[in-house]
C-alpha positions as CSV (number, residue, x, y, z in Angstrom):
1,M,10.4,44.8,-11.0
2,D,9.1,41.3,-9.7
3,N,6.2,41.7,-11.6
4,I,7.7,42.3,-15.0
5,A,7.4,39.1,-17.2
6,G,10.8,37.2,-17.4
7,T,12.5,38.1,-14.2
8,K,12.6,35.8,-11.2
9,S,10.4,36.4,-8.1
10,T,12.1,37.0,-4.8
11,L,9.8,34.6,-3.5
12,S,11.0,31.6,-5.5
13,W,12.6,30.2,-2.7
14,A,9.5,29.9,-0.8
15,V,7.8,28.1,-3.7
16,N,11.0,25.7,-3.8
17,L,10.8,24.8,-0.2
18,S,6.9,24.3,-0.5
19,V,7.4,21.9,-3.3
20,A,10.3,20.2,-1.3
21,A,8.0,19.8,1.5
22,L,5.4,18.2,-0.1
23,V,7.3,15.8,-2.0
24,I,8.9,14.7,1.6
25,L,5.7,14.5,2.9
26,W,4.2,12.4,0.2
27,L,7.3,10.2,0.1
28,L,7.7,9.4,3.7
29,P,4.8,7.1,4.2
30,T,6.0,5.0,1.3
31,V,9.6,5.0,2.3
32,G,8.6,4.0,5.6
33,L,6.3,1.2,4.4
34,F,9.0,-0.2,2.2
35,V,11.8,-0.1,5.0
36,S,9.1,-2.1,7.3
37,S,8.5,-4.5,5.0
38,F,11.9,-5.8,5.6
39,R,12.1,-5.6,9.2
40,T,11.0,-8.5,11.8
41,A,8.3,-8.2,13.8
42,D,10.4,-7.4,17.3
43,Q,12.0,-4.8,15.3
44,I,8.8,-3.0,14.1
45,A,7.2,-3.4,17.7
46,T,10.2,-1.7,19.5
47,S,11.6,1.2,17.2
48,G,10.5,3.2,14.2
49,W,11.3,2.3,10.8
50,W,13.8,5.5,10.3
51,R,15.8,3.4,12.9
52,A,16.1,0.4,10.9
53,L,19.9,0.8,10.6
54,G,20.6,1.3,13.9
55,T,20.7,-0.9,17.4
56,S,17.2,-1.3,18.9
57,E,16.5,-2.6,22.4
58,Q,13.9,-5.2,22.4
59,N,12.6,-7.3,25.2
60,I,12.9,-10.9,24.0
61,I,11.1,-14.1,25.4
62,V,12.8,-17.3,24.8
63,R,13.1,-20.6,26.1
64,A,16.4,-22.3,27.4
65,G,17.2,-25.8,26.5
66,A,14.9,-28.6,27.3
67,P,15.7,-31.1,30.4
68,E,16.7,-33.7,27.6
69,T,19.4,-31.6,26.7
70,Q,21.0,-31.6,30.2
71,V,24.5,-33.0,30.8
72,Q,26.0,-34.3,34.1
73,Q,29.2,-32.7,35.2
74,G,30.3,-34.3,38.2
75,D,27.6,-33.7,41.0
76,L,25.8,-31.3,38.9
77,Y,22.9,-31.5,36.2
78,V,23.9,-28.9,33.6
79,I,22.1,-27.1,30.6
80,E,23.9,-24.6,28.5
81,G,23.3,-22.6,25.3
82,N,22.6,-19.2,24.0
83,L,19.5,-17.7,24.2
84,F,19.6,-15.6,20.6
85,E,18.6,-17.3,17.6
86,E,21.2,-18.9,15.2
87,G,22.9,-16.0,13.2
88,V,21.4,-13.4,15.7
89,S,23.6,-11.5,18.1
90,G,22.8,-8.8,21.0
91,E,24.1,-7.3,24.0
92,V,21.8,-8.1,27.3
93,S,21.5,-5.5,29.8
94,S,18.9,-7.2,32.2
95,W,17.1,-10.6,32.2
96,G,14.4,-12.3,34.5
97,I,12.6,-15.7,34.8
98,S,9.2,-14.1,35.5
99,S,6.9,-11.8,33.2
100,R,6.3,-9.8,36.3
101,A,10.0,-8.8,36.8
102,I,11.5,-9.2,33.5
103,N,14.5,-6.9,34.6
104,A,15.1,-8.3,38.1
105,F,18.7,-9.7,37.2
106,Q,22.0,-8.1,35.6
107,P,24.0,-10.1,33.1
108,G,26.3,-12.4,35.4
109,E,24.0,-12.3,38.5
110,V,22.5,-15.8,39.6
111,A,18.6,-16.4,39.9
112,E,17.3,-19.3,41.6
113,L,14.7,-21.3,39.9
114,R,11.5,-22.0,41.2
115,K,11.8,-26.1,40.7
116,G,15.0,-26.1,42.1
117,G,18.7,-25.0,40.9
118,T,20.3,-21.8,39.6
119,A,20.6,-19.8,36.2
120,T,22.8,-17.2,35.2
121,V,23.2,-15.4,31.8
122,D,25.8,-13.3,30.6
123,S,25.8,-10.1,28.4
124,S,26.2,-12.0,25.1
125,G,23.2,-14.2,25.7
126,N,25.1,-17.3,27.0
127,Y,22.9,-19.2,30.0
128,R,24.1,-22.0,32.2
129,M,21.4,-23.8,34.6
130,E,22.8,-25.8,37.4
131,N,21.0,-28.2,39.6
132,T,22.0,-31.1,42.0
133,E,18.9,-33.0,40.7
134,P,17.7,-33.8,37.1
135,F,15.5,-31.3,35.4
136,E,12.3,-32.5,34.9
137,G,9.6,-31.4,32.2
138,K,9.1,-30.9,28.6
139,R,9.9,-27.8,27.9
140,G,12.9,-25.6,28.8
141,Q,12.7,-22.7,31.6
142,R,11.2,-19.4,30.2
143,M,13.5,-16.2,30.2
144,F,13.1,-12.8,29.4
145,L,15.9,-10.5,28.1
146,T,16.3,-6.8,27.5
147,A,18.9,-6.6,24.9
148,A,20.4,-4.2,22.3
149,V,20.1,-6.2,19.2
150,P,21.6,-4.9,15.7
151,P,19.6,-4.2,12.7
152,E,18.4,-6.7,10.8
153,L,16.8,-6.9,7.4
154,T,15.0,-10.0,6.0
155,F,13.5,-11.3,3.0
156,D,11.4,-13.6,5.0
157,N,8.3,-11.1,4.9
158,Y,8.2,-11.5,1.1
159,H,8.7,-14.9,1.1
160,V,5.7,-15.7,3.6
161,M,3.4,-13.4,1.7
162,L,4.2,-14.4,-1.9
163,L,5.3,-18.0,-1.6
164,D,3.7,-19.5,1.6
165,E,0.7,-21.1,0.5
166,S,-1.4,-19.9,3.4
167,N,-0.9,-16.3,2.2
168,S,0.2,-16.4,-1.6
169,E,-2.7,-18.0,-3.0
170,G,-4.9,-15.4,-1.6
171,M,-2.9,-12.6,-2.4
172,A,-2.2,-13.8,-5.9
173,K,-5.8,-14.5,-6.6
174,A,-6.6,-10.9,-5.2
175,F,-3.8,-9.5,-7.6
176,F,-5.5,-10.9,-10.5
177,N,-9.0,-9.9,-9.3
178,T,-7.7,-6.1,-9.0
179,L,-6.4,-6.1,-12.4
180,T,-9.8,-7.7,-13.7
181,V,-11.4,-4.6,-12.1
182,T,-9.0,-1.9,-12.7
183,I,-8.4,-2.4,-16.5
184,P,-11.7,-2.6,-17.8
185,A,-12.8,0.4,-15.2
186,T,-9.9,2.7,-16.9
187,I,-10.6,1.6,-20.5
188,I,-14.5,2.1,-20.5
189,P,-14.6,5.6,-19.2
190,I,-11.9,6.7,-21.1
191,L,-13.8,5.5,-24.3
192,I,-17.0,7.1,-23.3
193,A,-15.7,10.1,-22.1
194,A,-13.5,10.8,-25.2
195,F,-16.5,10.8,-27.5
196,A,-18.8,12.8,-25.2
197,A,-15.6,15.5,-24.8
198,Y,-15.4,15.7,-28.6
199,A,-19.0,16.5,-29.0
200,L,-19.2,18.9,-26.0
201,A,-16.0,20.9,-27.5
202,W,-16.4,20.7,-31.2
203,M,-19.8,20.0,-32.4
204,D,-22.7,22.5,-31.8
205,F,-26.0,21.5,-30.7
206,P,-28.8,22.5,-28.9
207,G,-28.6,22.0,-24.7
208,R,-24.4,21.6,-24.9
209,A,-24.3,24.4,-22.5
210,L,-26.5,22.8,-20.0
211,L,-24.7,19.5,-20.4
212,I,-21.2,21.0,-19.5
213,A,-23.0,22.7,-16.5
214,A,-24.4,19.4,-15.3
215,I,-21.1,17.7,-15.7
216,V,-19.3,20.2,-13.5
217,G,-22.1,19.8,-11.2
218,L,-21.6,16.0,-10.9
219,L,-18.0,16.5,-10.0
220,V,-19.1,17.6,-6.9
221,V,-21.8,14.9,-5.8
222,P,-20.3,12.5,-3.4
223,L,-19.6,9.0,-4.1
224,Q,-21.2,8.0,-1.0
225,L,-24.7,9.1,-2.0
226,A,-25.2,7.4,-5.1
227,L,-24.1,3.7,-3.7
228,I,-27.3,2.3,-2.2
229,P,-29.5,3.7,-5.1
230,L,-26.9,2.3,-7.5
231,L,-26.6,-1.4,-6.0
232,K,-30.8,-1.4,-5.8
233,L,-30.8,-0.8,-9.5
234,H,-27.6,-3.5,-10.2
235,L,-29.7,-6.1,-8.4
236,G,-32.8,-5.5,-9.8
237,I,-31.4,-6.2,-13.2
238,G,-29.2,-9.0,-12.4
239,I,-25.5,-7.3,-12.3
240,G,-25.3,-6.5,-8.4
241,K,-22.9,-9.6,-7.5
242,G,-20.0,-9.7,-10.4
243,Y,-17.5,-7.6,-12.2
244,M,-20.0,-5.9,-14.6
245,G,-21.5,-4.1,-11.5
246,V,-18.2,-3.0,-10.4
247,W,-17.0,-1.7,-13.9
248,L,-20.3,0.1,-14.2
249,A,-19.9,1.9,-11.1
250,H,-16.5,2.9,-11.4
251,T,-17.4,4.1,-15.1
252,G,-20.0,6.2,-13.7
253,F,-18.4,7.7,-11.0
254,G,-15.4,8.5,-13.2
255,L,-17.2,10.1,-16.2
256,P,-17.4,13.5,-14.8
257,L,-13.8,14.0,-14.3
258,A,-13.0,12.4,-17.6
259,I,-15.2,14.5,-19.8
260,Y,-14.3,17.9,-18.1
261,L,-10.6,17.2,-18.3
262,L,-10.8,15.9,-22.1
263,R,-13.5,18.6,-22.9
264,N,-11.0,21.4,-21.8
265,Y,-8.2,19.5,-23.7
266,M,-9.8,19.3,-26.9
267,A,-11.3,22.7,-26.8
268,G,-7.8,24.4,-26.7
269,L,-6.7,22.3,-29.5
270,P,-6.3,24.6,-32.9
271,R,-9.5,25.7,-34.5
272,D,-8.0,25.8,-38.1
273,L,-6.8,22.2,-37.7
274,I,-10.7,21.0,-37.2
275,E,-12.0,23.6,-40.0
276,N,-9.3,22.6,-42.6
277,A,-10.3,18.7,-42.1
278,R,-13.8,19.2,-42.6
279,V,-13.3,21.5,-45.6
280,D,-11.3,18.3,-47.2
281,G,-14.2,16.3,-46.5
282,A,-13.5,14.6,-43.4
283,T,-16.5,13.3,-41.5
284,E,-16.7,14.0,-37.8
285,F,-15.7,10.5,-37.2
286,Q,-12.6,10.7,-39.1
287,I,-11.9,14.0,-37.2
288,F,-12.2,12.5,-33.8
289,T,-10.1,9.3,-34.5
290,K,-7.3,10.7,-36.8
291,L,-6.8,14.1,-35.5
292,I,-8.5,14.5,-32.1
293,L,-7.5,11.3,-30.2
294,P,-3.7,11.4,-31.3
295,L,-3.4,15.0,-30.2
296,S,-5.2,14.3,-27.0
297,F,-2.8,11.4,-25.9
298,P,-1.5,13.5,-22.8
299,A,-5.0,14.2,-21.6
300,L,-6.1,10.9,-22.1
301,A,-2.9,9.4,-20.3
302,S,-3.6,11.8,-17.5
303,F,-7.2,10.5,-16.7
304,A,-5.9,6.9,-17.2
305,I,-3.6,7.5,-14.1
306,F,-6.1,9.0,-12.2
307,Q,-8.8,6.6,-12.9
308,F,-5.9,3.5,-12.7
309,L,-5.0,4.7,-9.2
310,W,-8.5,5.1,-8.0
311,T,-10.0,2.0,-8.8
312,W,-7.0,0.1,-7.8
313,N,-6.6,1.4,-4.4
314,D,-10.6,1.4,-4.0
315,L,-12.3,-0.6,-1.1
316,L,-15.5,1.0,-0.6
317,V,-17.0,0.1,-4.3
318,A,-15.7,-3.4,-4.3
319,K,-16.9,-4.1,-1.2
320,V,-20.4,-2.7,-2.1
321,F,-20.8,-4.0,-5.7
322,L,-18.3,-7.3,-5.6
323,I,-21.0,-9.3,-3.4
324,D,-19.1,-12.6,-3.0
325,S,-19.1,-14.8,0.2
326,T,-16.5,-17.6,-1.3
327,G,-13.7,-14.8,-1.8
328,Q,-13.4,-15.7,-5.8
329,T,-13.6,-11.7,-6.5
330,T,-11.7,-10.3,-3.4
331,V,-9.4,-7.5,-4.4
332,M,-6.4,-6.5,-2.7
333,T,-7.3,-4.1,-0.5
334,N,-10.0,-6.2,0.8
335,Q,-7.3,-9.0,1.1
336,I,-5.4,-6.8,3.0
337,V,-8.4,-5.9,5.6
338,E,-8.8,-9.7,5.8
339,L,-5.3,-9.8,7.0
340,L,-5.8,-7.4,9.6
341,G,-8.3,-10.0,11.1
342,T,-6.5,-13.1,10.7
343,R,-2.9,-11.7,11.2
344,G,-3.6,-8.5,13.4
345,G,-0.4,-9.0,15.2
346,N,1.8,-9.4,12.5
347,W,2.7,-5.9,11.3
348,E,5.7,-7.2,9.3
349,I,3.5,-9.5,7.0
350,L,0.9,-6.2,6.7
351,A,3.5,-3.9,5.7
352,T,4.7,-6.3,3.0
353,A,1.3,-6.9,1.7
354,A,0.4,-3.2,1.7
355,F,3.8,-2.5,-0.2
356,V,3.0,-5.3,-2.7
357,S,-0.2,-3.8,-3.2
358,I,1.1,-0.2,-4.0
359,A,3.8,-1.5,-6.2
360,V,2.1,-1.4,-9.5
361,P,0.4,1.9,-8.9
362,L,3.7,3.4,-8.0
363,A,5.2,2.0,-11.4
364,V,2.3,3.4,-13.3
365,F,2.6,6.8,-11.8
366,F,6.1,7.2,-12.4
367,A,6.1,5.9,-15.9
368,M,3.2,8.2,-17.2
369,Q,3.8,11.1,-15.0
370,K,4.9,13.5,-17.8
371,Y,1.8,12.8,-19.4
372,L,-0.2,13.8,-16.7
373,V,1.7,17.2,-16.2
374,R,1.1,17.9,-19.8
375,G,-2.6,16.7,-19.8
376,L,-3.4,18.9,-16.4
377,L,-1.5,22.1,-17.9
378,T,-2.6,22.0,-21.3
379,G,-6.3,22.0,-20.6
380,S,-5.9,24.6,-17.9
381,V,-4.2,27.3,-19.5
382,K,-5.4,29.5,-22.8
């Protein structure tokens, strides 16, 4: 009875589990990136993002107070303080004064300093250094702590990325450059594809079937295959080092999918509606602008989402066609690659930059996802 229309299949639970698994797999990287953007560098280096709300054990390198902070107590010169930063607490499990033995001492044990004197650290990070002679030097004693540190979430990463002049100017410029590339590269192929899809769906002319077959064949052509020939063409006509070249490249690479998607959708519209408009004296252009385009909005929106996400997250095409050594046309994906080179160890900054980069595509996707589903399903089912 499972094959009768209107009955519920016994395998519906498997479908639901599969969909849930796919959703979780899709969300996990995004959630991890979002959580990591609020964590400190030490926390990212020592534990995964899923432990962001739990205590983590970290190896911390700090310096005790400088010799100028010493005070004399009787016959001893003493330097005291706490090794944790202000506002940070933790529980020290071991400590050391040499990088070769960072776990040499337990809290409360006394260590002999190489330049004379002793040092001790308790479990709360409080230290005391004593010497019968004055401490000398410009910097304090370096100490290594192994401590359990409570969770810490901070907005400092976003402050550094968005407000610090050394980063904010580059990211802000890259943000507007990405918009400059993405918006025209989304609108232009939609306009061209809409006209082509209407002609292939509702206008009868010789060679239409061959054109449709050619468009389907272009869907499987690798992007990388056309990059070098297209770049040589752009350089030959003088548009290979600016926005015009990258707009046309994205338009050419996106047109096959756009025409295929829109043609399938428009071909499914009621034929009587088109024929009645023609009987009433409407021209093809009037039919296209006043009937087809409004009815095809779900398909147009679904392709707009695809094209926007692709061009926003693109690095390869921008690298090839935006040839600029001054950085004036650098897009966000390229800016993040440059951060990998200049700040490769600052994973918290990189995570923040990556999440800032995907925030706009996420907003666009969730705002227009209902049109995406309608546009895809209507053109695929007759």
